[in-house]
C-alpha positions as CSV (number, residue, x, y, z in Angstrom):
1,M,-16.9,-75.4,10.2
2,N,-17.5,-71.9,10.1
3,E,-15.2,-69.9,7.4
4,L,-13.9,-66.8,8.2
5,T,-14.8,-64.8,5.0
6,P,-12.6,-60.8,4.4
7,S,-15.0,-58.3,4.2
8,P,-15.1,-56.3,1.2
9,A,-12.1,-53.8,0.7
10,L,-13.4,-49.8,-0.3
11,L,-12.0,-49.1,-3.7
12,C,-11.2,-45.8,-5.2
13,A,-13.9,-44.3,-7.2
14,N,-11.0,-43.0,-9.8
15,C,-8.3,-45.8,-10.3
16,G,-9.7,-48.5,-8.2
17,T,-7.3,-49.6,-5.7
18,A,-8.3,-50.8,-2.2
19,L,-8.2,-47.6,0.0
20,Q,-6.4,-47.4,3.1
21,G,-7.1,-44.2,4.8
22,E,-8.9,-41.1,3.5
23,F,-6.9,-40.8,-0.1
24,C,-6.4,-43.2,-2.8
25,H,-2.2,-44.0,-2.2
26,A,-2.2,-45.0,-6.1
27,C,-4.2,-42.0,-7.3
28,G,-4.4,-39.1,-4.1
29,Q,-8.1,-38.8,-4.8
30,S,-10.0,-38.4,-1.3
31,I,-12.3,-40.5,-0.5
32,H,-15.0,-37.5,0.3
33,S,-17.6,-36.8,-2.1
34,V,-17.9,-32.9,-3.3
35,L,-21.7,-33.1,-3.2
36,R,-21.9,-32.0,0.5
37,P,-23.9,-29.5,2.0
38,V,-23.5,-25.5,2.0
39,S,-21.7,-25.7,5.4
40,H,-19.1,-27.9,4.3
41,M,-18.1,-25.9,1.5
42,L,-18.1,-23.0,3.4
43,E,-15.3,-24.8,5.7
44,D,-13.5,-25.9,2.7
45,A,-13.4,-22.6,1.3
46,G,-11.7,-21.2,4.8
47,D,-9.6,-24.2,4.7
48,L,-7.9,-23.2,1.1
49,F,-7.7,-19.7,2.1
50,L,-6.2,-19.7,5.0
51,H,-6.1,-23.4,6.4
52,M,-8.9,-22.6,9.5
53,D,-8.3,-25.3,11.4
54,E,-6.0,-26.4,14.3
55,R,-3.1,-25.2,12.3
56,I,-3.9,-21.8,12.5
57,V,-3.9,-21.8,16.5
58,H,-0.2,-23.5,16.2
59,T,1.1,-21.0,13.8
60,L,-0.1,-17.5,15.1
61,P,1.2,-17.4,18.6
62,P,4.8,-18.6,17.8
63,L,5.3,-16.5,14.7
64,Y,4.1,-13.4,16.5
65,T,6.1,-15.0,20.2
66,K,8.6,-16.9,19.5
67,P,11.5,-15.6,16.9
68,G,12.6,-18.0,14.8
69,F,10.5,-21.2,15.8
70,L,8.3,-22.2,12.7
71,T,11.4,-21.5,10.9
72,L,13.3,-24.2,12.8
73,E,10.2,-26.2,12.5
74,Y,10.2,-26.5,8.9
75,F,14.2,-26.8,9.0
76,S,13.7,-30.0,11.5
77,G,10.3,-31.3,8.6
78,R,7.6,-30.9,11.6
79,R,5.5,-28.9,9.0
80,I,2.1,-30.4,8.9
81,R,0.8,-28.8,11.9
82,Y,1.3,-25.0,10.6
83,V,0.5,-23.3,7.8
84,A,2.7,-22.9,5.1
85,P,5.2,-19.7,5.3
86,F,3.6,-18.4,2.0
87,R,0.4,-18.6,2.3
88,L,1.1,-17.1,6.0
89,M,2.9,-14.2,4.4
90,F,0.4,-14.0,1.8
91,V,-2.9,-13.3,3.7
92,F,-1.2,-11.2,6.4
93,C,0.5,-8.9,3.6
94,L,-2.9,-8.5,1.8
95,L,-4.7,-7.9,5.6
96,A,-2.5,-5.2,6.6
97,F,-2.3,-3.2,3.1
98,F,-5.9,-3.4,3.4
99,F,-6.2,-2.0,6.8
100,V,-3.2,0.6,5.7
101,H,-5.4,1.8,2.6
102,L,-8.3,2.0,5.3
103,A,-6.5,4.3,7.6
104,F,-5.2,6.5,4.9
105,S,-8.3,6.7,2.7
106,D,-9.3,10.1,4.9
107,V,-6.5,11.3,5.2
108,R,-6.2,14.7,3.0
109,F,-3.1,15.8,1.6
110,G,-2.3,19.8,1.0
111,D,-4.7,22.4,1.8
112,D,-8.2,21.6,3.3
113,D,-10.2,23.0,0.7
114,E,-13.2,23.1,2.9
115,A,-11.8,24.8,5.2
116,A,-9.5,27.2,3.3
117,P,-9.4,30.9,4.4
118,P,-11.7,33.5,2.3
119,D,-8.9,35.0,1.1
120,S,-6.7,32.2,-0.1
121,V,-7.1,30.8,-3.6
122,G,-8.2,27.2,-2.5
123,A,-11.6,28.9,-1.4
124,I,-12.2,29.7,-4.6
125,H,-11.6,25.5,-5.3
126,A,-14.0,24.7,-2.6
127,A,-17.2,27.5,-4.1
128,K,-19.8,25.4,-4.8
129,T,-22.1,28.1,-7.3
130,P,-20.5,30.5,-9.4
131,E,-21.9,33.2,-7.5
132,D,-19.7,32.0,-4.6
133,V,-16.7,32.2,-6.7
134,R,-17.2,35.7,-8.2
135,R,-17.9,37.0,-4.8
136,L,-14.7,35.5,-3.5
137,Y,-12.7,37.1,-6.8
138,D,-14.2,40.2,-5.8
139,A,-13.3,40.4,-2.2
140,Q,-9.8,38.7,-3.0
141,I,-9.3,41.4,-6.1
142,G,-10.4,44.4,-4.0
143,E,-7.7,43.7,-1.0
144,L,-5.2,43.4,-3.8
145,D,-6.1,46.8,-5.5
146,A,-6.2,48.2,-1.9
147,A,-2.7,46.9,-1.6
148,I,-1.4,48.2,-4.9
149,A,-2.8,51.8,-4.5
150,N,-0.8,52.3,-1.4
151,P,1.8,55.3,-2.9
152,D,4.4,53.6,0.1
153,L,4.7,50.0,-2.0
154,P,7.8,49.6,-3.7
155,A,7.4,49.1,-7.4
156,A,8.4,45.4,-6.8
157,A,5.8,44.4,-4.6
158,K,3.3,46.1,-7.3
159,K,4.5,43.9,-9.6
160,G,4.0,40.6,-7.2
161,L,0.7,42.2,-6.0
162,E,-0.3,42.2,-10.0
163,L,0.9,38.7,-10.4
164,G,-1.3,37.7,-7.5
165,Q,-4.4,39.1,-9.3
166,D,-3.4,37.0,-12.3
167,V,-3.1,34.1,-10.4
168,V,-6.9,34.8,-8.5
169,R,-8.5,35.2,-11.9
170,D,-7.2,32.3,-13.3
171,A,-8.5,29.9,-10.4
172,A,-11.8,31.5,-10.8
173,N,-11.8,31.1,-14.6
174,R,-10.9,27.5,-13.8
175,R,-13.4,26.9,-11.1
176,L,-16.2,29.0,-13.3
177,A,-15.4,26.3,-16.0
178,E,-16.0,23.6,-13.9
179,L,-18.8,25.1,-12.9
180,K,-20.0,25.6,-16.3
181,A,-20.3,29.5,-16.0
182,D,-18.9,32.5,-18.3
183,P,-15.3,33.5,-17.3
184,I,-14.3,36.7,-15.4
185,P,-12.7,39.1,-18.2
186,A,-9.4,40.8,-17.7
187,P,-10.1,44.7,-16.5
188,V,-9.6,47.1,-19.4
189,G,-5.9,48.2,-20.0
190,H,-4.5,45.1,-18.2
191,A,-3.5,41.9,-20.2
192,A,-4.5,38.5,-19.2
193,P,-2.0,36.1,-18.2
194,A,-0.6,33.8,-21.0
195,R,-1.5,30.7,-20.9
196,A,-0.5,29.9,-24.5
197,G,2.8,28.8,-22.7
198,D,0.9,25.9,-20.5
199,E,0.7,23.8,-23.5
200,R,4.2,23.6,-24.3
201,K,4.6,22.1,-20.4
202,W,6.0,18.4,-20.5
203,T,2.7,17.4,-19.2
204,H,0.8,18.6,-22.2
205,E,3.6,17.1,-25.2
206,P,2.4,13.9,-26.2
207,T,3.9,10.7,-25.3
208,V,6.3,8.8,-27.7
209,V,7.9,5.7,-26.3
210,D,10.1,4.0,-28.6
211,I,12.1,1.2,-27.2
212,A,13.3,-1.3,-30.2
213,W,14.3,-4.3,-27.8
214,L,10.8,-4.5,-26.6
215,P,7.7,-5.3,-27.8
216,D,5.0,-2.7,-29.4
217,V,2.9,-3.8,-26.4
218,V,4.8,-3.3,-23.5
219,T,6.0,0.1,-25.3
220,R,1.8,1.3,-25.8
221,R,1.2,0.0,-22.1
222,I,4.6,2.3,-20.8
223,A,3.4,4.9,-23.0
224,V,0.0,5.0,-21.5
225,G,1.2,5.1,-18.1
226,I,3.1,7.6,-18.8
227,G,0.5,9.3,-20.1
228,H,-1.9,8.9,-16.9
229,F,0.8,10.0,-14.9
230,K,1.2,13.6,-16.6
231,A,-2.4,13.5,-16.7
232,N,-2.4,13.4,-12.6
233,I,0.3,15.6,-12.4
234,A,-1.6,17.9,-14.2
235,R,-4.7,18.0,-12.2
236,L,-3.0,17.9,-8.9
237,G,-1.7,21.5,-10.8
238,E,-5.2,22.5,-11.1
239,G,-6.2,22.1,-7.4
240,G,-9.8,21.8,-6.3
241,E,-11.8,19.0,-7.3
242,A,-9.3,18.0,-9.7
243,K,-6.4,17.4,-7.1
244,A,-8.3,15.9,-4.6
245,E,-9.7,13.2,-7.8
246,A,-5.9,13.1,-8.5
247,L,-4.9,12.0,-5.2
248,K,-7.2,9.6,-4.9
249,R,-6.6,8.3,-7.8
250,M,-2.9,8.2,-7.7
251,G,-3.2,6.6,-3.9
252,E,-5.5,3.7,-5.0
253,G,-3.1,3.1,-7.6
254,F,-0.4,2.9,-5.2
255,F,-1.7,0.7,-2.8
256,S,-2.9,-1.8,-5.8
257,V,0.8,-2.0,-6.7
258,L,2.3,-2.4,-3.0
259,P,1.1,-6.1,-2.2
260,Q,2.8,-7.1,-5.4
261,T,5.9,-5.1,-4.2
262,M,6.6,-6.8,-1.1
263,L,6.1,-10.4,-3.0
264,V,9.0,-9.4,-5.2
265,M,11.0,-8.0,-2.4
266,I,10.5,-11.4,-0.6
267,P,13.5,-12.9,-3.0
268,V,15.3,-10.1,-3.1
269,F,15.3,-10.4,1.3
270,A,16.5,-13.9,1.0
271,L,19.0,-13.5,-1.7
272,I,20.6,-10.9,1.0
273,L,20.3,-13.4,3.7
274,K,22.4,-15.9,1.1
275,L,25.3,-13.4,0.6
276,F,25.8,-12.4,3.8
277,Y,25.5,-16.2,5.4
278,A,27.3,-17.6,2.7
279,F,30.0,-19.6,4.4
280,R,27.1,-21.1,6.4
281,R,26.1,-23.7,3.8
282,R,22.5,-23.1,3.7
283,L,20.2,-23.5,0.5
284,Y,19.1,-20.4,-1.0
285,M,15.3,-22.2,0.2
286,E,16.2,-21.9,3.6
287,H,16.8,-18.2,3.2
288,I,13.6,-17.8,1.5
289,I,11.5,-19.6,4.4
290,V,13.4,-17.0,6.7
291,A,12.5,-13.9,4.5
292,L,8.7,-15.9,4.1
293,H,8.0,-16.0,8.2
294,S,10.1,-12.8,9.0
295,H,7.8,-10.8,6.6
296,A,4.9,-12.8,7.8
297,F,5.6,-11.3,11.4
298,L,6.2,-8.1,10.2
299,F,2.8,-7.9,8.2
300,L,1.0,-9.4,11.1
301,S,2.5,-7.0,13.6
302,L,1.1,-4.1,10.9
303,L,-2.2,-5.6,10.7
304,L,-2.7,-5.5,14.7
305,L,-1.3,-2.0,15.0
306,M,-3.6,-1.0,12.4
307,V,-6.4,-2.7,14.2
308,L,-5.7,-1.2,17.6
309,G,-5.1,2.3,16.2
310,F,-9.3,1.5,15.1
311,A,-10.2,0.8,18.4
312,K,-8.0,3.6,20.3
313,D,-9.7,6.3,17.8
314,A,-13.3,4.8,18.7
315,I,-13.2,4.8,22.4
316,R,-10.8,7.8,23.1
317,P,-14.1,10.3,23.4
318,H,-15.5,7.7,26.0
319,A,-12.8,6.4,27.7
320,W,-9.4,7.8,27.4
321,P,-7.4,5.6,30.0
322,A,-8.3,2.8,28.0
323,A,-6.9,4.5,24.6
324,S,-3.8,5.5,26.4
325,L,-3.3,2.0,27.3
326,I,-3.6,0.7,23.6
327,G,-1.2,3.4,23.1
328,L,1.2,1.9,24.9
329,V,0.4,-1.3,23.5
330,Q,1.1,-0.2,20.2
331,G,4.7,1.5,21.0
332,I,5.7,-1.7,22.9
333,M,4.8,-3.5,19.6
334,W,6.7,-1.3,17.6
335,V,10.2,-2.3,20.1
336,W,8.9,-5.6,20.0
337,M,9.7,-5.2,16.1
338,P,13.0,-4.7,15.4
339,V,13.9,-6.9,18.8
340,Y,12.1,-10.1,17.2
341,L,13.8,-10.1,13.8
342,L,17.4,-9.7,16.0
343,I,16.6,-13.1,18.2
344,M,15.3,-14.7,15.1
345,Q,18.5,-14.3,12.9
346,K,20.8,-15.2,15.9
347,R,18.4,-18.4,16.7
348,V,18.4,-19.0,12.9
349,Y,21.3,-18.8,12.0
350,R,23.4,-19.6,15.4
351,Q,26.2,-17.0,15.1
352,A,28.0,-15.1,18.1
353,W,26.1,-12.0,19.1
354,P,28.5,-9.2,18.0
355,M,28.6,-10.9,14.3
356,T,24.7,-11.3,14.7
357,I,24.4,-7.8,15.3
358,L,26.9,-6.4,12.5
359,K,25.2,-8.6,9.9
360,Y,21.7,-7.6,11.2
361,W,22.5,-3.9,11.0
362,L,24.3,-4.6,7.6
363,I,21.5,-6.5,6.1
364,G,18.9,-4.3,7.4
365,S,20.6,-1.1,6.0
366,V,20.8,-2.8,2.6
367,Y,17.5,-4.0,2.5
368,F,15.9,-0.4,3.8
369,W,17.5,1.0,0.8
370,L,16.2,-1.5,-1.4
371,L,12.8,-1.5,-0.3
372,L,12.7,2.3,-0.6
373,F,13.6,2.1,-3.9
374,A,10.9,-0.5,-4.6
375,V,8.3,1.7,-2.7
376,T,8.9,4.5,-5.0
377,V,8.5,2.8,-8.0
378,A,5.6,1.2,-6.8
379,F,4.7,4.9,-6.3
380,F,5.5,6.1,-10.0
381,I,3.7,2.8,-11.1
382,G,0.7,3.8,-9.2
383,A,0.4,7.2,-10.0
384,S,0.4,6.4,-13.7
385,H,-3.2,4.7,-13.1
C-alpha cells in the first residue's frame, strides 16, 4: 500500500522556522534573496521612497478629492492599501519646496542692475570695466555739478546734491576696487566721504555670544551664524554683484531650512487641534494623523500649482487660450484648498457646522501667526548661511 509522505517544508534561512508565506513569522525575514537584478533594486528603491506600487494609486486621488477620507480609513484600521501619512507628507513637502525654489530662483529683488538707467548708482554697480565706471561717474558728476551751479538753487538743495556726489564717488570707488582698478580721487578742496564710521557699524563689530547655560559648541555655532548674518547684511548694502551674491546665499539658506521648519509645525498644529477638541477625547496621535494628511494635501496642492505654473509660462507664447485655461484651473485649486480643510475638519471631528466653522477660523488664525513666526525664524536662520 502506498503511503503519503509530507513534502519537505521550506525553512527560514535565518532561524530555521518552517515558513508559511513570504515572511518568517518568527523573525520577520523575507524569503526573497537580496541578490537580485538591478531592475529589482530600482523597484525596491522606489518602494522605499514612496511605496511606488498600487498604494500610490489608492492614496493620491482620495488625498486630493475626498477630504478626511484617508484619515478616517486610518482610524478604522484600514491602512495597508495607502501610503503612510508621514512618508506622504514628507515626500510632497520636499517636492513642493523644490519646485517653489525653482520658481523663485530667477526672481530678482530690488533694482535690476543690468537694466538700470545710466544716471543711477545701479548702473555703476553693473559696469563691467573700469572705463565704464569712470565714464558713468563723469556723466553723473557732470549732471550734479551743472545742477549745483544753478544760482537759483537753495543752499539746502546744494548740500543735498553735494552729498549725492559723495554717494556716486563712493559707489564708483567700490566698483573700481572690485575690478582691481585705481580709485577716483576726491576733487581739490572737497573732503572725501567719511568712511571711518563704517567700522563702528554693528555689522562690523565683533560677534561675541556668551550664554552660560549653553554648551560652548552651541554658543560658537550661534556666534558664527550671527557673523554670517551681519556679513550678508553688509554685502546687501554694497549693491552690485555683492548684493546679488548675498541675496542668492540668503535665499538658498532659507529654502534649505524651510522643510525642517514645516516638520516642526506638524506637532504644533496637532497640539492646537488637541486643545480645541479637548472634549472629543481623541488621542494626540489621532491629531497627528489629521495634521499629516492635511499638510500632505497642502504640499500636493502647492506642487501641482507650481507644475501648472511652469506649464502655463511655457505655452503662453504659443497658445494663450490654453494658458488662460490653466490659470482658471489654478484659481479653482486655490479656492479648493481652504474648502477642503473645512470639510475635512467637519468629517473627522463630526461637530455641527456652526461650531466647526468657528473652530476652523480660530485654529486657522492661531496656526497662521505661529507659522508666520516660524517662517520668520527660518528666514533669519537662512540669512545666517
